[in-house]
C-alpha positions as CSV (number, residue, x, y, z in Angstrom):
1,M,-32.2,89.4,148.7
2,G,-34.2,92.3,147.4
3,N,-34.3,95.6,145.6
4,V,-35.1,98.9,147.3
5,T,-35.7,102.2,145.5
6,S,-35.8,105.8,146.8
7,T,-35.6,109.3,145.4
8,I,-34.2,112.7,146.5
9,Y,-35.9,115.6,144.8
10,S,-34.6,119.1,144.2
11,T,-37.2,121.8,144.9
12,T,-35.0,124.7,143.8
13,A,-33.4,123.5,140.5
14,K,-34.1,125.4,137.3
15,E,-35.8,122.4,135.7
16,P,-38.8,120.6,137.2
17,M,-38.4,117.0,138.3
18,T,-34.7,117.2,139.0
19,Q,-33.9,114.3,141.2
20,L,-31.6,111.4,142.1
21,N,-33.1,108.0,142.0
22,F,-31.5,105.2,143.9
23,S,-32.0,101.5,143.2
24,T,-30.3,99.1,145.6
25,D,-30.0,95.4,145.1
26,F,-28.9,93.7,148.3
27,N,-27.0,90.4,147.8
28,G,-26.2,88.9,151.2
29,E,-23.0,90.8,152.4
30,S,-22.9,93.2,149.4
31,A,-25.1,95.6,147.5
32,V,-25.1,97.2,144.1
33,V,-26.5,100.7,144.1
34,K,-27.6,102.3,140.8
35,V,-27.9,106.1,140.9
36,D,-29.9,107.9,138.1
37,F,-29.7,111.7,137.8
38,L,-32.9,113.0,136.2
39,K,-33.8,116.4,134.7
40,S,-37.4,117.1,133.7
41,G,-38.2,113.5,134.6
42,S,-35.7,112.0,132.1
43,V,-32.4,110.2,133.0
44,V,-29.4,112.3,131.9
45,T,-26.7,110.2,133.5
46,S,-26.4,107.0,135.5
47,Q,-23.8,105.1,137.5
48,S,-23.7,101.9,139.5
49,Y,-21.6,101.3,142.6
50,N,-20.6,98.0,144.2
51,L,-20.4,98.1,148.0
52,D,-19.4,95.4,150.5
53,N,-17.5,95.0,153.7
54,A,-14.2,95.6,152.0
55,N,-15.5,98.6,150.0
56,R,-17.9,100.4,152.3
57,I,-17.7,103.9,150.7
58,A,-18.2,105.0,147.1
59,K,-17.7,108.5,145.8
60,I,-20.4,109.8,143.5
61,N,-19.7,112.3,140.8
62,L,-22.5,112.6,138.2
63,E,-22.4,115.4,135.6
64,A,-24.7,116.6,132.9
65,T,-25.1,120.0,131.1
66,D,-25.4,122.7,133.8
67,M,-25.9,120.2,136.6
68,K,-23.9,117.8,138.8
69,S,-24.2,115.8,141.9
70,E,-21.3,114.9,144.2
71,G,-21.4,112.8,147.3
72,T,-20.8,109.5,149.0
73,L,-22.7,106.2,149.4
74,T,-21.9,104.3,152.6
75,F,-22.5,100.6,153.2
76,A,-23.6,100.1,156.9
77,A,-21.5,97.8,159.0
78,E,-24.3,95.2,159.3
79,G,-24.9,95.3,155.5
80,N,-28.5,96.2,155.9
81,A,-28.5,99.9,154.9
82,I,-27.1,102.4,152.4
83,A,-26.7,106.0,153.3
84,Y,-26.2,109.0,151.0
85,S,-24.5,112.3,151.7
86,G,-24.1,114.9,149.0
87,V,-25.3,117.9,147.0
88,G,-27.0,118.7,143.7
89,I,-25.7,121.7,141.9
90,W,-27.3,123.8,139.0
91,G,-24.7,126.0,137.4
92,N,-23.0,127.3,140.5
93,V,-26.0,127.2,142.9
94,T,-26.6,124.3,145.3
95,S,-30.1,123.0,144.7
96,F,-30.1,120.3,147.4
97,R,-28.0,119.1,150.2
98,A,-28.4,115.8,152.0
99,E,-26.5,114.3,155.0
100,N,-26.6,110.6,155.9
101,V,-30.0,110.0,154.3
102,A,-30.9,106.3,154.3
103,V,-31.7,105.5,150.7
104,A,-32.0,101.8,151.2
105,Y,-32.7,99.6,154.2
106,R,-33.5,95.9,154.5
């Protein structure tokens, strides 16, 4: 049905270009969301999540040296949007916080 991409950038992380990239592939009543965690513009870890009406929420826990991101992906009731809530952490300092950010919409 279509692929949607979006990015959340950290403006306070130690390394430039620290970000979460979301790539969502909608397939009718389901979606696959790939989340890439980048440091200095390079992917350091990646994970994919399958969401549908039976599995509306996925917990994210991405970790790399000195950094991690924890949060949730939520599949909208109509199956037309994915929302992200979570944080990015450098060492023990929060570098970004997002609540119910639409990372994909069709």
